C-alpha positions in Angstrom: 0.1 0.0 -0.2 1.1 3.4 -0.8 -0.3 6.4 1.1 -0.6 9.5 -1.3 -2.1 13.0 -1.1 -2.5 15.8 -3.6 -3.7 19.4 -2.9 -6.3 21.0 -5.3 -7.8 24.4 -5.3 -11.7 25.0 -5.5 -11.3 24.7 -9.7 -9.4 21.5 -9.4 -11.7 20.1 -7.0 -14.6 20.7 -8.9 -13.1 19.4 -12.2 -12.1 16.0 -10.3 -15.5 15.7 -8.6 -17.1 16.4 -12.2 -15.7 13.1 -13.4 -17.4 10.8 -11.0 -20.5 9.0 -11.6 -21.9 9.8 -8.2 -22.2 13.4 -9.0 -23.1 12.9 -12.7 -26.0 11.0 -12.0 -27.7 13.8 -10.3 -30.1 16.2 -11.8 -28.1 19.1 -13.5 -29.4 21.8 -11.0 -29.0 19.9 -7.8 -25.3 19.0 -9.0 -25.1 22.6 -9.7 -26.3 23.7 -6.2 -23.9 20.7 -4.7 -21.0 22.4 -6.5 -21.7 25.9 -5.6 -21.9 25.1 -1.8 -18.6 22.7 -2.2 -16.8 25.7 -3.9 -18.0 28.0 -0.9 -16.9 25.7 1.8 -13.5 25.2 0.0 -12.8 28.9 -0.3 -14.1 29.3 3.4 -10.7 27.0 4.2 -8.6 28.7 2.2 -9.3 27.9 -1.3 -7.5 24.7 -1.3 -8.3 21.1 -0.4 -6.0 17.9 0.5 -7.2 15.0 -1.1 -5.7 11.5 0.9 -5.4 8.5 -1.1 -4.4 4.9 -0.7 -2.9 2.9 -3.7 -2.7 -1.1 -3.4 -0.3 -3.0 -5.8 -1.7 -6.5 -6.2 0.4 -9.1 -8.1 -1.1 -12.8 -9.4 0.6 -15.4 -11.6 -1.6 -17.1 -14.2 -1.7 -21.0 -13.4 -1.7 -23.0 -16.6 
């Protein structure tokens, strides 16, 4: 396992969120309201948000 993080500004976070199906499945007006609220929250926190991730490497050997 490899833990890593990236810091995104408000626009970067919203761009990333816009690639997630859980947000894209929302009706457009609801998604726009949510993204506006998220932008306000991030901006209140200084305009940047740290995203923490953990990446796992799994290896397998094909059996004959």
